[in-house]
C-alpha positions in Angstrom: -69.8 2.3 2.4 -71.5 0.3 -0.2 -70.0 1.4 -3.5 -67.1 3.8 -5.0 -67.8 7.1 -4.6 -68.3 9.3 -7.0 -66.4 12.4 -7.5 -66.1 15.1 -9.8 -63.5 16.9 -11.3 -63.8 20.6 -12.4 -60.8 21.6 -14.4 -60.3 25.0 -16.2 -59.2 23.0 -19.5 -57.7 19.8 -20.8 -55.0 20.6 -22.5 -51.1 19.4 -22.0 -50.2 21.5 -19.0 -48.8 20.3 -15.5 -52.2 20.5 -13.7 -54.2 18.1 -16.3 -51.3 15.8 -16.6 -51.3 15.4 -13.3 -55.5 14.8 -12.9 -54.4 12.4 -15.7 -52.2 10.5 -13.5 -54.0 10.5 -10.1 -57.0 9.0 -12.3 -54.9 6.5 -14.2 -53.7 5.2 -10.6 -56.6 6.1 -8.3 -58.3 3.2 -6.5 -61.3 2.2 -8.6 -62.9 0.1 -6.2 -62.9 3.3 -3.7 -63.7 5.9 -6.7 -65.2 6.4 -9.7 -64.6 10.0 -11.6 -66.2 12.1 -14.2 -63.9 15.2 -15.4 -66.0 18.6 -16.6 -63.8 21.2 -18.7 -64.7 24.7 -18.4 -63.4 25.6 -21.8 -62.5 23.0 -24.2 -61.3 19.5 -25.2 -57.5 18.6 -25.6 -55.4 16.0 -25.4 -55.6 15.0 -21.9 -59.3 14.7 -22.2 -58.9 12.1 -25.0 -56.6 10.3 -22.9 -58.6 10.4 -19.9 -61.6 9.1 -21.9 -59.6 6.0 -23.2 -59.5 5.4 -19.3 -63.1 5.3 -19.5 -63.6 8.5 -17.6 -66.3 10.7 -19.1 -65.1 14.3 -20.2 -67.9 17.1 -20.6 -67.2 20.4 -21.8 -68.9 23.5 -20.6 -67.7 25.4 -23.3 -67.3 28.6 -21.4 -65.0 31.3 -23.2 -61.8 31.9 -21.7 -61.5 35.0 -19.3 -63.4 35.8 -16.2 -66.3 33.5 -15.0 -69.5 33.9 -16.8 -72.5 33.6 -14.4 -74.5 31.3 -17.0 -71.7 29.1 -17.0 -71.9 28.7 -13.0 -76.2 28.2 -13.5 -75.3 25.6 -16.2 -72.6 23.8 -14.3 -74.7 23.8 -11.2 -77.5 22.1 -13.0 -75.0 19.1 -13.9 -74.1 18.7 -10.5 -78.0 18.7 -9.1 -78.4 16.1 -12.4 -75.2 13.8 -11.3 -74.4 14.3 -7.7 -71.1 13.6 -6.5 -70.0 12.8 -3.3 -66.8 15.2 -3.2 -65.6 18.2 -6.1 -62.1 18.5 -6.9 -61.3 21.5 -8.6 -58.3 22.5 -10.4 -56.7 25.8 -11.3 -58.1 29.5 -10.2 -61.3 29.8 -12.5 -62.1 26.1 -12.0 -61.8 26.6 -8.3 -63.9 30.1 -8.1 -66.6 28.4 -10.7 -66.8 25.2 -9.4 -67.0 26.3 -5.9 -70.2 28.5 -6.3 -71.9 25.9 -8.6 -70.9 23.2 -6.3 -72.5 25.4 -3.6 -76.1 26.2 -5.5 -76.0 22.6 -6.4 -76.2 21.3 -3.3 -73.8 19.9 -0.6 -71.3 18.0 -1.9 -68.2 19.1 -0.1 -65.1 20.7 -2.7 -61.5 20.7 -2.7 -59.7 23.6 -4.3 -56.4 22.7 -6.3 -53.5 25.5 -6.4 -51.0 25.1 -9.3 -49.3 28.4 -9.5 -46.6 30.0 -7.0 -46.8 34.0 -7.9 -48.8 35.7 -10.6 -46.4 37.9 -12.8 -48.2 41.4 -13.4 -46.7 41.8 -16.8 -47.8 38.2 -18.2 -50.9 37.3 -16.4 -54.5 38.3 -17.5 -56.1 40.7 -15.5 -58.8 38.3 -15.5 -56.9 35.7 -13.6 -55.5 38.5 -11.2 -59.1 39.5 -10.1 -60.1 35.8 -10.1 -57.2 34.9 -7.7 -58.4 38.3 -5.4 -62.0 36.7 -5.6 -61.2 33.2 -4.4 -59.0 34.7 -1.7 -62.1 36.2 -0.4 -64.0 33.2 -0.8 -61.5 30.6 0.7 -63.0 30.7 4.1 -66.5 29.8 2.6 -66.6 27.7 -0.2 -63.6 24.9 -0.4 -63.6 22.4 2.6 -59.5 22.2 2.2 -57.3 23.6 -0.4 -54.7 21.5 -1.5 -51.6 23.3 -3.0 -48.7 21.6 -5.1 -46.2 22.8 -3.8 -45.0 24.7 -0.3 -44.1 27.7 -2.1 -47.3 28.2 -3.4 -49.0 27.5 0.1 -47.2 30.1 1.4 -47.4 32.6 -1.5 -51.2 31.8 -1.5 -51.6 32.5 2.4 -50.3 35.8 1.9 -52.8 37.0 -0.9 -55.4 36.1 1.6 -56.5 32.3 1.4 -57.7 30.5 4.4 -54.4 29.1 6.1 -56.3 26.6 8.0 -57.6 25.1 5.1 -54.1 24.7 2.9 -52.1 21.2 2.8 -49.4 20.2 0.2 -49.5 17.0 -2.1 -46.4 17.5 -4.6 -46.9 16.3 -8.1 -45.8 12.7 -8.2 -44.3 10.5 -10.9 -44.5 7.3 -12.8 -40.6 5.4 -12.0 -41.4 2.1 -14.3 -42.5 4.7 -17.3 -40.1 7.2 -16.4 -36.9 5.6 -16.0 -33.0 5.3 -17.5 -33.0 4.1 -21.3 -29.5 4.0 -22.4 -30.9 3.1 -26.1 -33.3 6.0 -25.9 -30.5 7.9 -25.6 -28.6 6.1 -28.2 -31.6 6.1 -30.8 -32.2 10.0 -30.3 -29.1 11.4 -31.1 -29.7 8.9 -33.9 -32.6 10.4 -34.8 -31.6 14.0 -34.3 -28.4 13.4 -36.4 -25.7 14.2 -33.8 -22.4 12.4 -32.7 -23.5 9.6 -30.2 -20.7 11.3 -27.7 -22.8 14.7 -28.1 -23.7 16.4 -24.8 -27.6 16.9 -24.8 -29.0 19.9 -22.7 -32.7 19.6 -22.7 -35.8 21.8 -21.9 -39.0 20.4 -21.8 -41.9 23.0 -22.2 -44.4 24.9 -24.1 -43.5 27.8 -25.7 -45.0 30.5 -23.0 -43.4 33.7 -21.4 -43.5 31.4 -18.1 -40.9 29.3 -19.3 -38.4 32.0 -20.3 -37.1 29.8 -23.6 -35.5 33.5 -24.1 -33.1 33.5 -21.0 -32.2 29.8 -21.8 -31.4 30.5 -25.5 -29.2 33.0 -24.0 -27.5 31.1 -22.1 -27.2 28.4 -24.6 -25.1 30.8 -26.8 -22.5 31.1 -23.1 -22.5 27.8 -23.0 -21.7 26.8 -26.6 -18.6 29.4 -26.4 -17.3 27.1 -23.7 -18.2 23.8 -24.1 -17.7 21.8 -27.3 -19.7 19.4 -28.7 -23.0 20.2 -26.6 -26.0 20.3 -28.5 -29.7 22.0 -27.4 -33.2 20.2 -27.6 -36.8 21.5 -27.0 -39.9 20.7 -27.0 -43.3 21.1 -26.6 -46.6 23.2 -28.1 -45.2 26.1 -30.2 -41.5 24.6 -30.0 -41.5 24.8 -33.5 -38.9 26.7 -36.5 -42.4 28.0 -37.7 -42.7 29.9 -34.5 -40.6 33.2 -35.6 -40.2 34.6 -32.5 -38.7 31.5 -31.1 -36.6 30.9 -34.0 -35.4 34.6 -34.4 -34.3 34.1 -31.0 -31.8 31.3 -31.8 -30.7 32.6 -35.0 -29.4 36.0 -33.7 -27.3 34.2 -31.6 -26.0 32.0 -34.3 -27.4 28.5 -32.8 -29.6 27.2 -35.4 -27.2 24.4 -36.5 -26.7 22.9 -32.3 -30.8 23.5 -31.5 -33.2 21.1 -31.8 -36.9 22.3 -32.1 -39.3 18.7 -31.8 -42.9 20.3 -31.2 -45.2 18.4 -28.9 -44.2 14.8 -28.5 -45.8 12.2 -27.0 -42.3 10.0 -26.3 -41.2 12.5 -23.3 -39.7 9.5 -21.1 -37.6 8.6 -23.9 -36.4 12.0 -24.8 -36.0 12.7 -21.2 -33.6 9.7 -20.3 -31.5 11.0 -23.4 -30.7 14.2 -22.1 -27.0 14.6 -20.2 -28.6 17.6 -18.1 -32.4 18.9 -18.0 -33.2 22.5 -17.6 -35.9 24.3 -16.2 -35.5 27.8 -17.0 -38.8 29.4 -16.0 -39.1 32.9 -14.8 -42.2 33.0 -12.8 -45.8 31.1 -11.7 -44.1 27.6 -11.6 -45.0 25.9 -8.3 -43.9 22.2 -8.8 -42.4 21.5 -12.6 -43.3 18.0 -13.9 -40.5 18.2 -15.5 -38.2 18.2 -13.3 -39.7 15.2 -11.5 -39.7 13.2 -14.5 -36.1 14.1 -15.6 -34.9 12.5 -12.4 -36.7 9.8 -12.2 -35.0 8.9 -15.8 -31.4 9.5 -13.6 -31.2 12.9 -15.3 -29.4 15.8 -13.0 -30.8 19.1 -13.8 -30.0 22.9 -13.2 -33.0 25.1 -12.2 -34.4 28.6 -11.8 -35.3 28.8 -8.2 -38.9 29.0 -9.1 -41.9 27.9 -7.2 -40.6 24.3 -5.6 -37.8 23.8 -8.0 -34.7 24.3 -5.5 -36.3 21.8 -3.3 -37.2 19.1 -5.9 -33.8 19.1 -7.1 -32.2 18.9 -3.7 -28.5 18.2 -3.6 -28.9 16.5 -7.1 -28.8 19.4 -9.4 -28.1 23.3 -9.2 -30.3 25.8 -8.4 -29.6 29.5 -10.3 -31.9 32.7 -9.7 -34.5 33.1 -12.6 -34.1 35.6 -15.7 -30.3 35.4 -15.2 -28.4 34.2 -18.9 -24.7 34.3 -17.2 -26.0 32.0 -13.6 -27.8 30.0 -16.0 -24.6 29.3 -18.3 -22.4 28.9 -15.5 -24.3 26.4 -14.1 -25.2 24.2 -17.4 -21.0 24.8 -17.8 -20.4 23.1 -14.2 -22.8 20.4 -15.1 -21.7 19.4 -18.5 -17.8 19.6 -17.1 -18.2 16.9 -14.7 -17.2 13.8 -15.4 -19.7 11.4 -16.7 -19.0 8.9 -13.6 -19.8 11.9 -11.6 -23.1 13.0 -13.5 -23.8 9.4 -13.1 -23.8 9.5 -9.5 -25.7 12.8 -9.3 -28.8 11.1 -11.8 -28.1 8.0 -9.4 -29.2 10.2 -6.8 -31.5 12.5 -8.3 -33.9 9.3 -9.4 -33.6 8.3 -5.6 -35.0 11.3 -4.2 -37.7 10.7 -6.7 -38.5 7.7 -5.2 -38.5 8.7 -1.5 -40.4 11.8 -2.4 -42.3 12.2 -5.4 -43.7 8.7 -6.3 -47.0 8.3 -7.9 -48.6 5.7 -5.6 -47.8 7.8 -2.2 -49.2 10.9 -4.2 -52.2 9.2 -5.5 -52.8 7.3 -1.8 -52.5 11.0 -0.3 -55.2 11.8 -2.4 -57.8 9.3 -1.8 -57.2 9.7 2.2 -57.9 13.1 1.5 -61.1 12.6 -0.4 -61.9 9.8 2.4 -61.8 12.3 5.5 -63.6 14.8 3.4 -66.5 13.4 2.5 -66.6 11.5 6.2 -66.4 14.6 7.9 -69.2 16.4 5.9 -71.5 13.4 6.4 
């Protein structure tokens, strides 16, 4: 090898979802002496695209409309790949797997690695075009990708059952920067001051965009029960669409009489500070979540978690948190109450164990090393 290997990453968009964040983390930490990169967004640009470009990584936008892949976009993408041929193509999410896989095949002989970022698809809330794309990927999985990376073991099993090529699948979990996400007593105090709540207030937080997958309604129903049993508890929500201007979200909170104890912060750039300020972090996801970034971030900050049993969430928290069934407000509230009623020392002990688990299993440097080795093996075997 005479110089860095050129890898093209193709992703559905570069907004602020879990796949986009993991791509940013990977390219922030990857060995630049081994690999150079560009990113192609199928649809549009966004905040993660801006951050990638700030790293010196070029981002191209194909401008494809959301929905079922457009054959013209496939041809256009193939021409981009021919004009600047990569040593390897890594795709992220279903539409990028299908479009990127076909385009790479049309463009030449660069091997393709697909990226699975979902667990199960909900038939009510998942688009028909997405379900058809998954079926197409399953049919083509024996032919288009050299390997298929799933971010969770649960997602790997689900997709094998959907027809994906089992012999090509492997698991590389999401990784977390333990220097960025760490315990922060000063952040804990300053956030309570920012929110105008008592320094002793116990704070339960859910970080995530407003989306049916995240199931904020179940969280709010559980919060109502928690409020009746635990004094001095406050609830923090943040993410895209998490504002009082969101009439549906605000309505759910107000119909439970919880407006005075809920804090809706919208999109924030200080997630490490917010995560470290929580007493308990929660994931109430109902479906689809494969490997929750916000759980690993909270655990790295030394915060114990209460999670629904979706994707690999139960595996992520291990013995350091509590796991309940999805869409069950009573079970979720009971677990939150149990966690909040622990002594501060016991919660601190769980938080210490949570951070240790993240260090041992999900450190970003180990995860990036796994990707680097996969890229090298794939490129070598295709040569």
